[in-house]
N, C-alpha and C positions, 0 to 999 in steps of 0.2 A: 668765293669764301666771304666776300663782303655783302653778298646779296641779302642775307638774313638781317644783318646789322642795318643796312640802309633802309630795308622795308619797314623796320621798327622805328628808327629814330628820325626819318625824314619828315618834313612838314608836307604831308601828302596833299596833292591837288585833288579837289573833289569834282566828280563828274556825275552827271545824271543823263543817261542816254540809253537807248535800246541798242540792238545789234547794228553794227556798221558793216556794210558789204565791202570787202577788201577790193583793192585794185590789183590787176594783174591778168593772168591767163584764165579765161573761162573754159573749164573742162567740158562743158556741155552736160554735166551731171547735176541733178538736183538732189539735195539731202535735207532731211528733217532738221529744223533749227529749234532747239528747246527754248530759245529766247523769244523768237517771234511766234512760235507754235505753228509754223508753216514750213513747207518745203521751199528752199531758196537755192539759187545757183551756186555751185561749188567753184569758187574763184581762188586760185592759188597765186602766190607771189611770183613763182618762177616754175615753169613746167620742168625745167632741168633739175630742180631740187625741191621736192615737196616734203615738208616735215610733218611727222606724225608721232605724238607721244602717247604712250599707253600706261595707265597705272597698273603696275605689277602686283603680285601678292604680298601679304605680310606673312612671312614664313614661320608660323608657330605650330602648324599641324600639316598633315597631308592634304593636298589639293583634292577637291571632290569634282563630280561631273558637272556641277553648276559652274565652277571655274572653267572646266573644259569647254562647256558650251560657249562661254564668253570669248575665250581665246581662239577657239576654232572659227567662230563667226567673224571675229576681227581679222583673222588670218585670211578668210575668204574675201573680205572687203579689200585687204591689202593686195591680194593676188589679182583681183579685178582691176584695181587702180594701176598696178604694174603691167600686167600681161594683156589686158583688154584695152585699157585707155592709154597705155604706153607712157605712164608718168614715172619719172625717176624718183621713187618714194624712198625717203630715208627714215627709218623707224627707230625710236628710242623707247626703252622700257626700264623701269626701276624695280628693284626687289627690296622691300623694307625689312631690314634685319635687326632693328631695335624698336621696340614698341611695348606698351603695357601687356598685351596678350603674350608676347614672347617671354617677357619677364615672369609673368604668372605661370606660364607653362614650365619655365626653367625651375621655378620653385617646386612645382608639383613633381617634376622628374628628378629633382636634386642634381641638376646639371647647370652649367653656366649658360647664360643667354646666347653666347656666341656658338656654343655646341649645338643648341636647339636650332638656331638659325641656319648654320652651315649644313646640318643634316637635311633639313627640308628644302634648302636652296638646291642641293644636288638632286634631290628627288623631283623637284619641280622642273628642272631642266630636262631630266629624263622623261618626264611626262610630256613635255613639249615635243620631244623627238618621237615618242611613240604615237602621238596624236597627229604627226606629220605637219606640225605647225612650224612655219619658217621662223628661225631665230631672229630677234631684233638686230639691226645693224649695230646698235650700241645698247649693251645690257649693263645697267648701273646698279651697283650694290651700295646702299646708303652708308657711308662710312665717314671718317672724321672731317673730310673737306667740306661737307655740307652742314656741319654742326657748330659753326662759329656764331656766337650771339652774345647778348648782354647778361648781366648778373641777375640771378633769381628767376622765378617764373614770370614769363612775359606773355601777355595776351594781346591779340589784335582787337582794337576798339572799332566795332562795326558801325558805331554811330558816327564815326568820322568819314565813313565811305558811303556816299549817298546812293550808289548803285547796287548796294547789297540786296540780294534777292533777285538778281538778274536771271539766273538759270532756273530757279524754282520760286514761285510766289510763296511768301511767308507771312504769317499773321503778325499784327502789330504787337501782340503779347510776347513775341519772340524777342523783340528789341526793348522790352521794358527794363527799367533799372532793377538790378538785383539787390535785395536787402539781406544782410547776414551772409554775404558771399564775398569771396576774394575777387570776383569778377563784377564789372559794372553792369553787364547785361548777360542773360543766359546765352545769347548768340556769340558773345566774345569767345575766341578760340585761342588755344595756346600756341605760341611761336617757339617758346623755349621753356622747358620744364626743369625746375631746380632739382639738383641731385637729392636722392633719398638714400637712407642707409641700406647697404647691401644690394645696391642697384648700379648698373653701369653708368658712367658719366664721363664727360669730357670737360677739360678746363677751358674757360673762355674769359673774355674781359668782363662778362656779366657774373662770372663765378661758375663753379662746377654744375653740370647738368646735361641735358640732352634735348634735341629738337622735338617740337610737336609734330604730329603726323602730317598735317597739311603742308607745313613749310618744306618738307623733304622734296615733294614733287616739284614745287615752285623753284627751289634752289637747284635741283638737278636739271630740270628742263630749261631753266633760265640760263644756266651755265653752258649747257650743251647746244641748245637751239637758239636761245637769245630772246629778244624783246617781242617777237611775234611768232606764234605757232600756228601752222595751217590747220592741223587736225589734232584734237586731243580725245582719246577714247577710253572707255571703261564701262563697267556694269552700271545699270540704272540706279543701283543703290548708292553709287558714289556721287551722283549728281548733287545731292545735298546731304551733309554739309561739305564733303571733301572738295568737290570741284568748284562749288560756290566760293569756298574759302581760298582755294588756289587762285581763282580769277581775281578776287578782291585784293589779296596781298601782292599779286604780281602786277596788277594795274597800278597799285600804289607805288611799288618800287620803280617801275618803268615810266611812271608819270604819263600814262596813256589810258584812254577809256576802254580799250579792248586788247587783251593779251592773246586769247585763243579765238580764232576766227570761226571754227566749226567744232562743236562737241558731238561725238557719236556715243550713244549709250545703248548697250545691248540689254535685252529683256532677261528676266529671271528664268531659271529652269524650274518648272513646277512638277510636282508629283501628280498621280492620277486624280487625287482628291483635291486638286488645285491648291495644295499647300506648297509654299515656297520651300525649296531645299536650302537649308542653312545649318551651319555648325551649332548655332545657338539652340535650334530645335532638335538637334541630335538625330536628324533624319537623312544624313548625307550618305552617298555611295562614293568611295574613293575612285580616282581615275584608274588606279592599278587593279582594283576589283572589277570595274567595268570591263577593262581590256582583257580579262580572263575569258569572257564570253562574247564580247562584241568586237568585231573588226573595226579598227579606227576609221576606215573608209566608210563603213556603214554609218558610224556616228556622224561623220562629216556630211553625208548625204541627208541625214536627219536634220542637221543644222541648216542645210540649204532649203529644206522644205518649210522652215519657219523663218519669217522675216527677222532680220537681226534685232529690230526693236520690239518684236512680239514674243509673248509667252507661247505627199510627198506627191473603096472603089472596086470594082469587080476584078480588074487585072491591073498590072503595072501600067499606069498612064504617065508617060514621061513628062508631059506638060503639066498635069495635075501635081505630080510629085515635086517638080522643080518650083512650081508656084507655092506649094506648101512649105518647101524649104526657104524660099525667099521671104514669105510671110513670117516664118519662125525667126529668121535672122533679124528682121526688123523688130519683131516683138521682143526678142532677147536684148537687142540694143537699147530699145526704149525702156525696158524694165531695169537694166543696169544703170541707165542714166537717171532713173526715177528712184533715187535714194537706195540703190543697190537691192532692188526687189527680187531676190533670188527665188522666192516661191513662184512668182509669175514665170521666171525663166524655166523652172522645172516643169510647170504646167504646159508651157509652150512646147518644150522638147517632148513631153509625154504625148501631146497631141500629134506631133510630127511622127513619132515612133509608131503610134497607133495606126496612122494612115499608111506608113511604110510597111508595117507588118501585115496589115490587111491585104495589101497588094501582093506581098511576097507569098502569102499562104493561100491565095485563091488560085485554083487551077486555071491555066491559060493555054490556048492553042498556039499562041505566038512563040516561036522558037528563037526569036532574036534576043536571047538573054544577055549577050555581050553589050548590046546597045543599052539595055535596061541597067546593067551593072554599073555603068558610068554614073548614073543619077543616084542609084542606091549608095554607091561609094561616096558621092558628094555629101549625102545625108550623114553617112557614118563619120566622115572626116570632120564635119561641122560639130556633131555631137561629142566626139572624142576631144576635140580642141576646147570646147566650152567647159567640159568637165576637168580638163587639165588646168584651165584657168583657175578653177575652184580648188585645185590640189587633189583631184580624184583621177588617178590614172587607171581607167577601166581595163586596160590591157596589161597591167602590171603583173609580174610573176606571182606576187603575194595573193592577189585576188583570184587569178586563174587557177592557182594550185588549190585554193579553197573550194572553188566551184567544181573542179575535176574530181575532188574527193568523193562526190556522190552523184555526179551527173549521169554516170552509166546506170546507177541504180534507178534514178528518176526516169531515164529512157525506157527501162524495162517496165516500170510501173505505168507509164503513160501508154505504152504499146498494149499492155494488158487491159487497161481501162478502155482504150480505143476499140479493142476487139469485143469486150463485153458490151460496150455501147452499141456497136453495129449489130450484135446479136439481139440486144434488146429492141432495137428499131425494127429489125426484120421480123421478129416474133411478137412485136407489140407487147413486150414484157415490161410493165411499168415499174415493177420492183427492181429489175436490173438497171433501168434508167435512173431510178431514184438513188441507187447505190453509187452510180457514176457521178451524179450531181453532188452527193455527200463527199465523195473522194476529192472532187474538184474544190469544194469549199474548204475542206480540211487542209489541203495543200496550199490554198491561198493564205490561210492563217499562218502558214510556215514560210510565206514569202515566195511560193512557187505558183505561177499563174498559168492556167491551162486555157487554150482557145481551141474550139472545135471548128474545123473547116470541111464541111461535108463528111467524107468517110475517114479523114485523117485528123489528128490532133497534134498540137504543138505546145511547148511550154517555154516559159522564160522566168527569170528571177525578177 
């Protein structure tokens, strides 16, 4: 409760430094560092307790699939850290329930700000459940304990903090003195906003008011995690000014040059015309609307195919198969250590499955299938386990029920196409073969892939 007060009234020490690599346990992972603009080793203070704070939503409206993309990607990273690298990760997330946007929406709906916030808080938690996102260990709702501060509107003076612009380079004009404004500089940000008529407020020794947006995360994370945070995550749009301001005020309060050791920022979700999805552009699709037509597991796999920072042999040769599996395991390990590069993981697994399927669907005179099955099973176990790390249970009842709904129909269609294709080959009928190719291409657009193996054909999703 004293965090905000001390951050404002203390004679802050001034630092000028770049990123400082922390001391502790080297995880073997490399992550992109927005301060150095390079990938750096992920070193945590204690393997037995790795802290990760994530900026949650401001609940003034329904969450859209851009939010879903962010939280699913971060959930994938958290699963990798916990299940693959065996780190004891403790996660904290806030939900902002008092903000200008919430107040404006409450006026539009003629409801109280708390009614608007509580409605969308409940909806957001339901969205996380349906998206198969693991709930944070600590979920914080910004309430009175974080709102203690001084009288009137109070701003953070960035000119007193020499390391401002650490996370994102800013122009000199950003720090120019303001004329005709209550702020000294355009970059100065509110720590405490004085109360306005007909708006929520809390009493404090500064007078009635409410906290600024940036101070909420600092106060919450500082109270729960403390003076050093291993990992802080959020969307790329939060890097500046929100995360920049969090870092500045927290370093000032704790009198240290670095509060967060690693910042993880997820890329935006763009529409087909490369336009960012956002509520301000009124081009959003709500999570609930998406889930009416898209399986949450399918959406998760789509997230895996995009890097979290960016806008999916003639017979069974046991030796070749096990070599391919070994190479894939190494490639997956290297990719996950390299800034959680899930697209490379998916590509590596796809290559492994291509090799395996080609061997399985090629006729063989070798009848020792039991011996082969051991190696095929090893491939299957590895693939299933990796996807479980990502939160995708391929064998789940939900997925298999959906597949079984039409798998029999596809079997009939594939068999019919197979017979037409053989007839076209035997009679050299180009029109029949063309129809078979068109059917294959149309099914591919629907997510069904056909492979022809001599006289037989197989399909997969």
